[in-house]
N, CA, C and O of each residue as an XYZ file, in Angstrom:
440
protein
N      74.881    300.949   -109.514
C      73.607    300.349   -109.864
C      72.652    300.508   -108.692
O      73.039    300.357   -107.533
N      71.421    300.808   -109.003
C      70.381    300.934   -107.991
C      70.155    299.560   -107.367
O      69.837    298.606   -108.076
N      70.319    299.447   -106.019
C      70.147    298.132   -105.379
C      68.765    297.538   -105.599
O      68.614    296.316   -105.585
N      67.751    298.377   -105.803
C      66.399    297.855   -106.025
C      66.282    297.145   -107.368
O      65.421    296.282   -107.541
N      67.146    297.504   -108.323
C      67.096    296.890   -109.651
C      67.997    295.667   -109.764
O      67.909    294.923   -110.741
N      68.857    295.453   -108.780
C      69.781    294.325   -108.831
C      69.121    293.081   -108.253
O      68.654    293.115   -107.114
N      69.067    291.979   -109.006
C      68.435    290.769   -108.482
C      69.293    290.115   -107.418
O      70.521    290.149   -107.492
N      68.648    289.524   -106.436
C      69.376    288.742   -105.452
C      69.790    287.437   -106.110
O      69.133    286.965   -107.037
N      70.870    286.861   -105.633
C      71.352    285.596   -106.211
C      70.266    284.528   -106.205
O      70.157    283.748   -107.151
N      69.457    284.487   -105.140
C      68.427    283.455   -105.047
C      67.306    283.668   -106.066
O      66.563    282.734   -106.367
N      67.178    284.887   -106.599
C      66.127    285.184   -107.564
C      66.523    284.803   -108.981
O      65.665    284.630   -109.846
N      67.816    284.672   -109.217
C      68.274    284.371   -110.561
C      67.916    282.946   -110.939
O      67.983    282.045   -110.103
N      67.535    282.735   -112.193
C      67.200    281.382   -112.626
C      68.443    280.509   -112.655
O      69.554    280.985   -112.885
N      68.231    279.231   -112.418
C      69.325    278.276   -112.509
C      69.641    278.038   -113.975
O      68.746    277.744   -114.768
N      70.893    278.163   -114.331
C      71.300    277.905   -115.710
C      71.937    276.537   -115.782
O      72.957    276.274   -115.144
N      71.334    275.686   -116.553
C      71.889    274.353   -116.745
C      72.985    274.437   -117.790
O      72.770    274.972   -118.878
N      74.148    273.916   -117.470
C      75.246    273.919   -118.428
C      75.082    272.807   -119.463
O      75.623    272.879   -120.566
N      74.336    271.795   -119.089
C      74.160    270.662   -119.981
C      73.070    270.964   -121.004
O      72.057    271.585   -120.681
N      73.282    270.529   -122.213
C      72.287    270.701   -123.276
C      71.635    269.384   -123.648
O      70.858    269.323   -124.601
N      71.945    268.313   -122.897
C      71.329    267.033   -123.197
C      69.889    267.037   -122.706
O      69.630    267.463   -121.580
N      68.939    266.572   -123.524
C      67.528    266.643   -123.155
C      67.182    266.015   -121.814
O      66.356    266.566   -121.087
N      67.769    264.908   -121.465
C      67.428    264.228   -120.229
C      67.970    264.903   -118.977
O      67.542    264.580   -117.870
N      68.900    265.833   -119.134
C      69.527    266.488   -117.992
C      68.730    267.692   -117.480
O      68.997    268.171   -116.378
N      67.779    268.180   -118.235
C      67.038    269.381   -117.871
C      65.935    269.032   -116.871
O      65.245    268.023   -117.019
N      65.780    269.881   -115.853
C      64.721    269.704   -114.869
C      63.377    270.076   -115.496
O      63.334    270.948   -116.364
N      62.285    269.443   -115.081
C      60.977    269.823   -115.609
C      60.626    271.238   -115.163
O      61.037    271.664   -114.083
N      59.869    271.974   -115.982
C      59.513    273.343   -115.624
C      58.706    273.394   -114.327
O      57.883    272.517   -114.066
N      58.947    274.415   -113.529
C      58.210    274.585   -112.275
C      56.833    275.204   -112.531
O      55.891    274.954   -111.780
N      56.719    275.997   -113.571
C      55.451    276.650   -113.911
C      54.492    275.592   -114.449
O      54.837    274.885   -115.396
N      53.288    275.465   -113.867
C      52.339    274.432   -114.315
C      51.967    274.555   -115.796
O      51.789    273.540   -116.471
N      51.849    275.773   -116.304
C      51.510    275.953   -117.721
C      52.631    275.411   -118.599
O      52.374    274.705   -119.574
N      53.881    275.742   -118.252
C      55.012    275.241   -119.036
C      55.132    273.728   -118.943
O      55.481    273.064   -119.919
N      54.842    273.186   -117.770
C      54.882    271.738   -117.607
C      53.838    271.067   -118.504
O      54.126    270.063   -119.156
N      52.625    271.628   -118.533
C      51.559    271.067   -119.376
C      51.932    271.165   -120.854
O      51.723    270.215   -121.608
N      52.483    272.308   -121.275
C      52.896    272.469   -122.675
C      54.002    271.485   -123.033
O      53.987    270.885   -124.108
N      54.961    271.323   -122.124
C      56.059    270.384   -122.360
C      55.534    268.963   -122.521
O      55.991    268.220   -123.390
N      54.581    268.591   -121.687
C      53.996    267.254   -121.783
C      53.237    267.082   -123.102
O      53.315    266.023   -123.725
N      52.502    268.117   -123.532
C      51.759    268.032   -124.795
C      52.711    267.914   -125.985
O      52.471    267.139   -126.911
N      53.775    268.681   -125.947
C      54.751    268.607   -127.039
C      55.414    267.233   -127.046
O      55.635    266.655   -128.110
N      55.730    266.710   -125.864
C      56.305    265.363   -125.774
C      55.371    264.312   -126.342
O      55.805    263.394   -127.037
N      54.071    264.450   -126.039
C      53.082    263.500   -126.564
C      52.982    263.612   -128.086
O      52.874    262.602   -128.782
N      53.019    264.845   -128.596
C      52.959    265.037   -130.055
C      54.178    264.404   -130.721
O      54.056    263.763   -131.764
N      55.336    264.582   -130.126
C      56.558    263.993   -130.682
C      56.493    262.470   -130.643
O      56.913    261.803   -131.589
N      55.972    261.926   -129.563
C      55.835    260.468   -129.462
C      54.871    259.950   -130.521
O      55.059    258.855   -131.052
N      53.844    260.727   -130.828
C      52.884    260.338   -131.854
C      53.489    260.280   -133.238
O      52.971    259.592   -134.117
N      54.577    260.993   -133.439
C      55.247    260.981   -134.741
C      56.093    259.720   -134.949
O      56.585    259.473   -136.050
N      56.256    258.938   -133.902
C      57.104    257.742   -133.978
C      56.602    256.724   -134.998
O      57.370    255.876   -135.451
N      55.327    256.798   -135.362
C      54.783    255.838   -136.327
C      55.124    256.225   -137.766
O      54.948    255.422   -138.682
N      55.605    257.435   -137.966
C      55.939    257.889   -139.324
C      57.250    257.264   -139.792
O      58.081    256.837   -138.990
N      57.406    257.226   -141.095
C      58.675    256.784   -141.675
C      59.754    257.776   -141.261
O      59.454    258.946   -141.025
N      61.007    257.329   -141.168
C      62.079    258.210   -140.685
C      62.155    259.565   -141.392
O      62.283    260.592   -140.725
N      62.082    259.592   -142.708
C      62.203    260.862   -143.432
C      61.072    261.816   -143.055
O      61.303    263.002   -142.819
N      59.873    261.299   -143.002
C      58.720    262.120   -142.654
C      58.791    262.586   -141.199
O      58.491    263.737   -140.879
N      59.193    261.665   -140.339
C      59.306    261.999   -138.910
C      60.367    263.074   -138.677
O      60.132    264.027   -137.934
N      61.523    262.925   -139.302
C      62.590    263.908   -139.155
C      62.153    265.281   -139.659
O      62.425    266.299   -139.023
N      61.468    265.302   -140.813
C      61.001    266.570   -141.365
C      59.975    267.202   -140.429
O      60.025    268.407   -140.182
N      59.048    266.405   -139.908
C      58.023    266.924   -138.993
C      58.651    267.491   -137.725
O      58.249    268.555   -137.255
N      59.635    266.787   -137.171
C      60.293    267.257   -135.957
C      61.108    268.530   -136.219
O      61.139    269.432   -135.382
N      61.764    268.600   -137.376
C      62.517    269.810   -137.732
C      61.565    270.997   -137.893
O      61.868    272.107   -137.455
N      60.412    270.755   -138.527
C      59.415    271.825   -138.691
C      58.859    272.274   -137.344
O      58.664    273.468   -137.114
N      58.601    271.307   -136.447
C      58.107    271.634   -135.112
C      59.121    272.476   -134.361
O      58.772    273.488   -133.754
N      60.384    272.053   -134.404
C      61.434    272.809   -133.722
C      61.517    274.238   -134.247
O      61.627    275.181   -133.463
N      61.466    274.407   -135.567
C      61.547    275.742   -136.159
C      60.364    276.609   -135.724
O      60.536    277.787   -135.411
N      59.177    276.028   -135.706
C      57.984    276.783   -135.304
C      58.062    277.186   -133.835
O      57.747    278.324   -133.485
N      58.476    276.268   -132.984
C      58.602    276.576   -131.552
C      59.675    277.629   -131.312
O      59.488    278.535   -130.498
N      60.796    277.515   -132.016
C      61.863    278.507   -131.874
C      61.373    279.894   -132.256
O      61.660    280.875   -131.570
N      60.633    279.970   -133.352
C      60.133    281.266   -133.826
C      59.190    281.903   -132.802
O      59.311    283.088   -132.492
N      58.266    281.123   -132.291
C      57.291    281.639   -131.317
C      57.994    282.019   -130.014
O      57.733    283.083   -129.453
N      58.884    281.151   -129.535
C      59.577    281.407   -128.272
C      60.520    282.605   -128.391
O      60.612    283.409   -127.463
N      61.216    282.734   -129.513
C      62.118    283.869   -129.708
C      61.357    285.187   -129.690
O      61.818    286.157   -129.088
N      60.206    285.236   -130.337
C      59.423    286.475   -130.349
C      58.880    286.796   -128.960
O      58.876    287.959   -128.555
N      58.427    285.791   -128.232
C      57.939    286.018   -126.869
C      59.079    286.500   -125.967
O      58.886    287.390   -125.139
N      60.256    285.913   -126.130
C      61.420    286.326   -125.353
C      61.801    287.767   -125.687
O      62.100    288.560   -124.795
N      61.788    288.095   -126.964
C      62.100    289.458   -127.407
C      61.112    290.461   -126.807
O      61.516    291.540   -126.373
N      59.832    290.120   -126.780
C      58.825    291.008   -126.196
C      59.053    291.176   -124.697
O      58.926    292.284   -124.175
N      59.385    290.098   -124.003
C      59.657    290.181   -122.568
C      60.898    291.037   -122.307
O      60.942    291.801   -121.342
N      61.906    290.902   -123.177
C      63.108    291.725   -123.042
C      62.782    293.197   -123.231
O      63.275    294.047   -122.490
N      61.944    293.501   -124.230
C      61.532    294.895   -124.455
C      60.791    295.447   -123.244
O      61.010    296.590   -122.841
N      59.918    294.636   -122.669
C      59.158    295.069   -121.501
C      60.115    295.349   -120.332
O      60.008    296.383   -119.673
N      61.035    294.434   -120.083
C      61.987    294.615   -118.988
C      62.844    295.861   -119.224
O      63.103    296.632   -118.300
N      63.272    296.044   -120.456
C      64.090    297.225   -120.801
C      63.281    298.496   -120.573
O      63.810    299.490   -120.074
N      62.003    298.467   -120.936
C      61.123    299.609   -120.727
C      60.919    299.928   -119.258
O      60.617    301.067   -118.901
N      61.083    298.930   -118.409
C      60.963    299.125   -116.964
C      62.293    299.478   -116.319
O      62.404    299.549   -115.095
N      63.307    299.702   -117.161
C      64.593    300.165   -116.650
C      65.616    299.098   -116.348
O      66.653    299.399   -115.758
N      65.362    297.870   -116.728
C      66.321    296.792   -116.475
C      67.551    296.986   -117.353
O      67.449    297.446   -118.490
N      68.708    296.631   -116.818
C      69.942    296.663   -117.597
C      69.988    295.433   -118.506
O      69.269    294.456   -118.296
N      70.846    295.509   -119.514
C      71.022    294.364   -120.415
C      71.544    293.151   -119.650
O      71.150    292.019   -119.930
N      72.421    293.387   -118.693
C      72.995    292.276   -117.918
C      71.943    291.620   -117.026
O      71.945    290.401   -116.857
N      71.049    292.421   -116.459
C      69.993    291.846   -115.621
C      69.041    291.015   -116.477
O      68.657    289.911   -116.092
N      68.667    291.543   -117.628
C      67.797    290.789   -118.541
C      68.479    289.483   -118.931
O      67.853    288.423   -118.942
N      69.765    289.569   -119.249
C      70.522    288.382   -119.662
C      70.548    287.329   -118.565
O      70.442    286.135   -118.846
N      70.691    287.764   -117.313
C      70.744    286.819   -116.199
C      69.452    286.020   -116.107
O      69.485    284.817   -115.848
N      68.328    286.669   -116.314
C      67.040    285.976   -116.237
C      66.735    285.199   -117.510
O      66.067    284.166   -117.451
N      67.208    285.671   -118.653
C      66.921    285.007   -119.926
C      67.889    283.862   -120.220
O      67.663    283.086   -121.149
N      68.958    283.752   -119.442
C      69.908    282.660   -119.643
C      70.783    282.841   -120.864
O      71.119    281.873   -121.545
N      71.155    284.095   -121.144
C      72.027    284.370   -122.283
C      72.973    285.504   -121.899
O      72.942    285.980   -120.764
N      73.807    285.937   -122.828
C      74.729    287.036   -122.541
C      74.047    288.376   -122.788
O      73.040    288.452   -123.491
N      74.608    289.430   -122.202
C      74.031    290.756   -122.432
C      74.175    291.166   -123.897
O      73.361    291.938   -124.405
N      75.195    290.661   -124.572
C      75.351    290.959   -126.003
C      74.252    290.285   -126.823
O      73.769    290.850   -127.805
N      73.859    289.078   -126.419
C      72.747    288.418   -127.111
C      71.454    289.194   -126.887
O      70.628    289.300   -127.794
N      71.273    289.738   -125.680
C      70.091    290.560   -125.405
C      70.109    291.781   -126.308
O      69.100    292.110   -126.932
N      71.250    292.454   -126.380
C      71.373    293.640   -127.231
C      71.018    293.298   -128.684
O      70.291    294.038   -129.347
N      71.539    292.177   -129.162
C      71.271    291.770   -130.549
C      69.791    291.474   -130.762
O      69.218    291.886   -131.770
N      69.170    290.768   -129.828
C      67.740    290.436   -129.971
C      66.893    291.696   -129.971
O      65.915    291.786   -130.712
N      67.259    292.671   -129.145
C      66.492    293.910   -129.088
C      66.689    294.737   -130.360
O      65.775    295.447   -130.782
N      67.862    294.653   -130.970
C      68.109    295.367   -132.217
C      67.451    294.709   -133.407
O      67.005    295.390   -134.331
N      67.385    293.372   -133.391
C      66.838    292.624   -134.522
C      65.367    292.923   -134.745
O      64.914    292.960   -135.889
N      64.633    293.131   -133.707
C      63.197    293.351   -133.846
C      62.483    292.066   -134.218
O      63.101    291.004   -134.290
N      61.174    292.160   -134.457
C      60.404    290.950   -134.799
C      60.848    290.397   -136.136
O      61.289    291.133   -137.018
N      60.725    289.085   -136.269
C      61.121    288.424   -137.530
C      59.966    288.308   -138.462
O      60.113    287.781   -139.564
């Protein structure tokens, strides 16, 4: 492997093993932090809804965010691949396996 293409350990993103919402560190990027706060405020605003309506709204929000984030991630993966990055390097930065990267690149846009 070309040493220039291999990320240093300090450059790799920290992967949190925990999936519990309270265990995740806040985003370091100011834009992501602002978006996270806005989404949190929107979710808090749904607290006045009846449980069925609130659950449906939150499920719809999650699906919409997943769709947008997955497509943005797929585009970033394509860009990195176009710049010569290996599947394993992309996976290290994206926080997934190289096989998941391969699958996302094969799937194309949804």
